[in-house]
C-alpha positions in Angstrom: -86.1 116.7 1.9 -87.2 118.7 4.7 -88.3 122.2 4.9 -86.4 124.5 7.4 -88.1 126.7 9.8 -87.5 130.5 8.9 -89.8 131.9 11.6 -91.0 131.1 14.9 -93.7 132.8 17.3 -94.3 131.7 20.9 -98.0 132.2 22.1 -99.3 132.5 25.5 -100.9 129.1 25.2 -97.8 127.1 24.5 -98.0 126.9 21.0 -95.4 127.8 18.5 -96.4 129.7 15.0 -93.7 128.5 12.7 -93.2 129.5 9.1 -91.0 127.1 6.6 -88.9 127.8 4.0 -91.8 126.5 1.6 -93.9 129.6 3.0 -96.1 127.1 4.7 -97.3 128.6 8.3 -97.9 125.7 10.7 -99.1 125.5 14.6 -97.0 123.4 17.0 -98.7 122.5 20.1 -95.8 122.0 22.7 -97.8 121.3 25.8 -97.5 117.5 25.1 -93.6 117.7 25.4 -93.3 119.9 28.5 -93.5 117.0 31.0 -90.4 115.3 29.8 -86.9 115.9 30.6 -85.4 119.3 30.4 -88.5 120.5 28.8 -89.9 120.8 31.9 -88.1 124.4 32.4 -90.0 125.4 29.6 -93.5 125.4 31.6 -92.5 128.9 32.8 -93.9 130.9 29.8 -91.5 133.5 30.1 -88.7 130.9 29.2 -91.0 129.3 26.9 -91.3 132.5 24.8 -87.5 132.9 24.4 -87.5 130.7 21.3 -85.4 131.8 18.1 -84.3 130.6 15.0 -81.1 128.7 15.2 -79.8 127.3 11.6 -82.8 125.4 10.2 -84.8 124.9 13.2 -85.8 126.5 16.7 -83.8 126.7 20.1 -84.6 128.0 23.5 -82.0 130.0 25.5 -81.4 126.9 27.8 -79.9 125.1 24.4 -82.9 122.8 23.8 -83.9 122.4 20.3 -86.2 120.4 18.0 -85.5 119.1 14.5 -87.5 120.8 11.7 -88.8 117.5 11.0 -90.1 116.7 13.9 -91.9 120.3 14.0 -93.4 119.8 10.8 -94.6 116.3 11.5 -96.1 117.0 14.9 -97.7 120.6 13.8 -101.0 121.2 12.0 -101.4 123.9 8.8 -102.2 127.3 10.1 -105.7 127.8 8.4 -105.9 131.3 9.8 -104.0 133.9 11.7 -103.2 132.3 15.0 -103.0 134.8 17.9 -102.9 132.4 20.6 -105.0 134.3 23.0 -106.5 131.0 24.1 -105.3 130.4 27.6 -103.7 127.0 28.7 -101.1 126.0 31.2 -99.2 123.2 31.9 -99.3 121.9 35.4 -97.2 123.6 38.0 -93.6 122.2 38.5 -93.1 120.5 41.7 
């Protein structure tokens, strides 16, 4: 059994602050996936921040989504409030 995503917040450093239905908060670093396929579109921080809850997971306006199992497995527990103030940017799209 997996936990469903109940809230998501995108940060300025291409991370997602996720809350699951088990009340656990986790941080998902999206930078490693932004070089693959249509995820390249999300290198634009404005597009990246247009993430929302869709059913039990997350989805962007361009209809890309990630499975809640993947998000949970690839994220780390949030040990303190995460504000995303670190600055990180992916390489520009060519």
